[in-house]
C-alpha positions in Angstrom: -43.3 -21.3 24.9 -43.1 -22.7 21.3 -43.8 -19.2 19.9 -41.0 -17.8 22.0 -38.6 -20.4 20.8 -39.6 -19.8 17.2 -39.0 -16.1 17.5 -35.6 -16.7 19.1 -34.6 -19.1 16.3 -35.6 -16.5 13.6 -33.8 -13.6 15.3 -31.1 -12.4 12.9 -27.5 -12.2 13.9 -25.9 -8.8 13.1 -22.6 -9.1 11.2 -19.7 -6.7 10.7 -17.3 -7.5 7.9 -13.8 -6.1 7.7 -11.4 -6.0 4.8 -7.8 -6.5 5.6 -5.3 -4.8 3.2 -5.5 -1.1 3.5 -8.3 -1.3 6.0 -7.0 -3.1 9.1 -3.4 -2.6 8.1 -1.5 0.2 6.5 -0.5 -1.1 3.1 -1.2 -4.1 0.8 0.0 -7.5 2.0 0.3 -8.8 -1.5 2.9 -6.3 -2.7 4.6 -6.4 0.7 5.0 -10.2 0.7 6.2 -10.2 -2.9 9.0 -7.7 -2.0 9.8 -9.5 1.2 10.0 -12.9 -0.5 12.2 -11.4 -3.2 14.6 -9.9 -0.7 14.9 -13.1 1.2 15.6 -15.2 -1.9 12.3 -17.1 -2.1 11.3 -15.9 -5.6 12.9 -16.6 -9.0 13.7 -13.7 -11.4 10.9 -15.0 -13.6 8.4 -14.7 -10.8 9.7 -11.2 -9.8 9.2 -9.9 -13.4 5.8 -11.5 -13.7 4.7 -9.9 -10.4 5.9 -6.5 -11.4 4.0 -6.7 -14.7 0.8 -7.9 -12.9 1.1 -5.1 -10.3 1.5 -2.5 -13.2 -1.7 -3.7 -14.8 -3.5 -3.9 -11.4 -2.6 -0.3 -10.5 -3.8 1.0 -13.9 -7.0 -1.0 -13.8 -6.0 -2.9 -17.0 -7.3 -6.4 -17.6 -5.7 -9.0 -15.4 -6.3 -12.3 -13.7 -6.6 -12.1 -9.9 -5.1 -15.6 -9.7 -2.0 -14.8 -11.6 -0.1 -13.1 -8.8 -0.8 -16.0 -6.4 0.2 -18.5 -9.0 3.5 -16.7 -9.5 4.3 -16.7 -5.8 3.4 -20.4 -5.4 5.3 -21.3 -8.5 8.3 -21.0 -6.2 6.8 -21.5 -2.7 4.8 -24.5 -3.8 8.1 -26.5 -4.1 8.1 -26.5 -0.3 5.9 -28.4 2.1 2.7 -26.7 3.4 4.2 -26.5 6.9 7.3 -24.7 5.5 5.1 -22.3 3.6 3.0 -21.6 6.7 6.2 -20.9 8.6 7.4 -18.5 5.9 4.1 -16.6 5.9 3.9 -16.4 9.7 7.4 -15.0 9.8 6.5 -12.4 7.1 3.4 -11.5 9.1 5.3 -11.0 12.3 8.2 -9.1 10.8 6.3 -6.9 8.3 2.6 -6.7 8.9 2.4 -6.7 12.7 3.8 -3.2 13.0 1.3 -2.0 10.4 -2.0 -2.7 12.2 -4.3 0.2 12.6 -5.4 0.8 16.2 -8.7 2.2 15.0 -9.4 -1.1 13.3 -8.7 -3.1 16.4 -10.9 -0.7 18.5 -13.7 -0.8 15.9 -13.8 -4.6 15.9 -13.9 -4.7 19.7 -16.7 -2.1 19.7 -18.8 -4.1 17.3 -18.3 -7.2 19.3 -19.4 -5.5 22.5 -22.5 -4.4 20.6 -23.3 -8.0 19.8 -22.1 -8.2 16.2 -20.5 -11.2 14.7 -17.1 -9.8 13.5 -15.6 -11.3 10.3 -12.3 -10.7 8.5 -12.7 -11.4 4.7 -9.7 -10.8 2.6 -7.9 -11.7 -0.6 -4.7 -12.3 1.3 -3.3 -15.8 1.8 -5.1 -17.9 4.4 -2.1 -18.4 6.7 -1.7 -14.6 6.9 -5.4 -14.1 7.6 -5.2 -16.7 10.4 -2.5 -14.7 12.1 -4.4 -11.5 11.5 -7.6 -12.9 13.1 -5.6 -13.5 16.3 -4.3 -9.9 16.4 -7.7 -8.3 15.5 -9.8 -10.5 17.7 -12.5 -11.3 15.1 -14.9 -14.2 15.4 -14.1 -15.7 12.0 -12.0 -15.2 8.9 -11.8 -16.2 5.3 -9.1 -15.7 2.7 -7.6 -17.0 -0.5 -6.7 -20.7 -0.3 -4.1 -22.4 -2.5 -4.9 -25.8 -3.8 -3.4 -29.0 -2.5 -3.0 -32.2 -4.4 -3.8 -35.8 -3.2 -0.3 -36.0 -1.6 -0.9 -32.8 0.4 1.5 -30.7 -1.8 0.7 -27.3 -3.3 -0.3 -27.4 -7.0 0.4 -23.7 -7.5 -3.3 -23.0 -8.3 -5.8 -21.0 -6.4 -8.6 -23.1 -4.7 -11.8 -21.5 -5.8 -12.1 -17.8 -6.6 -9.8 -15.2 -5.1 -11.7 -13.4 -2.3 -12.3 -10.2 -4.3 -15.3 -8.3 -5.6 -18.5 -10.3 -5.7 -16.6 -13.4 -4.4 -15.9 -11.5 -1.2 -19.7 -11.0 -0.8 -20.4 -14.7 -1.3 -17.6 -15.7 1.0 -18.8 -13.3 3.7 -22.3 -14.7 3.6 -21.1 -18.3 3.8 -18.7 -17.5 6.6 -21.4 -15.7 8.5 -23.8 -18.6 8.3 -21.2 -21.0 9.5 -20.1 -18.8 12.4 -23.7 -18.1 13.4 -24.6 -21.8 13.3 -26.9 -21.2 10.4 -28.9 -18.5 12.1 -30.2 -15.8 9.8 -27.7 -13.0 9.4 -27.9 -9.3 8.5 -24.8 -7.4 7.2 -25.0 -4.4 9.4 -21.5 -3.0 8.9 -18.8 -3.3 6.2 -15.4 -1.7 6.0 -13.2 -1.5 3.0 -10.6 0.7 1.3 -10.4 -0.4 -2.3 -12.8 0.0 -5.3 -13.0 -3.8 -5.4 -14.8 -3.6 -2.1 -17.8 -1.7 -3.6 -19.9 -4.9 -3.9 -19.4 -5.7 -0.2 -20.0 -2.2 0.9 -23.2 -1.9 -1.2 -24.6 -4.9 0.7 -24.2 -3.4 4.2 -26.7 -1.3 6.0 -23.8 0.8 7.2 -20.9 0.9 4.8 -17.6 2.6 5.9 -14.8 3.5 3.5 -11.4 3.5 5.2 -8.6 5.7 3.9 -9.6 5.0 0.3 -7.9 5.4 -3.0 -9.2 8.0 -5.6 -11.6 5.6 -7.3 -13.4 4.4 -4.1 -13.3 8.0 -2.7 -15.3 9.2 -5.7 -17.8 6.4 -5.3 -18.1 7.0 -1.6 -18.9 10.7 -2.2 -21.4 9.8 -4.9 -23.2 7.4 -2.5 -22.7 9.5 0.6 -20.7 6.7 2.4 -18.8 7.8 5.5 -15.0 8.1 4.9 -12.8 7.1 7.9 -9.2 8.0 8.4 -7.6 5.2 10.4 -4.0 5.5 11.7 -1.5 2.9 12.6 -1.0 2.0 16.3 
């Protein structure tokens, strides 16, 4: 009996990790929210110019700080209460992102769950957006970029911890898996991503899948013989 219990306790929990932007939705929530905030008068001209410059450097793979775009957005949004900011982001999600969900992503998550996998959404998007996304996608857990709060519960305009990109996404996925699996051992069976910054995560999975990739990740996928999926919107 004790041996059976020990075997059960050591049985690894299979995990499937999904990126959000460009994987579960068509498009990038970062650029979409910047445009939406600008059109609705939430951003100052200074922040708009700064975001445009950041996006230019990001697109050309020039040196940039991941935190900078988030700081520019919260330079303006951070003047509001956290509940106001949450409401703004939920409204953005429902108006802009909800129509962009890919039916294949929703179906794949459901399939992995039926197979017994712990399904996780790990993204660099803002946490309030990821929270809404988790409801739509039906994942078991989610993690995203958090913005720092001060002792009074107001936003400081700084990112709390690292932006969930690159190797930070791997570490975040591991920590989230342990939490959701109640500290059971976990194995990363499946990973899904669309961007070259997802290479670290994809490399850690037994079964990596590249979803509608850009040219840089497409070359890497072909080099490593990773399957390339073409997911469509619902």
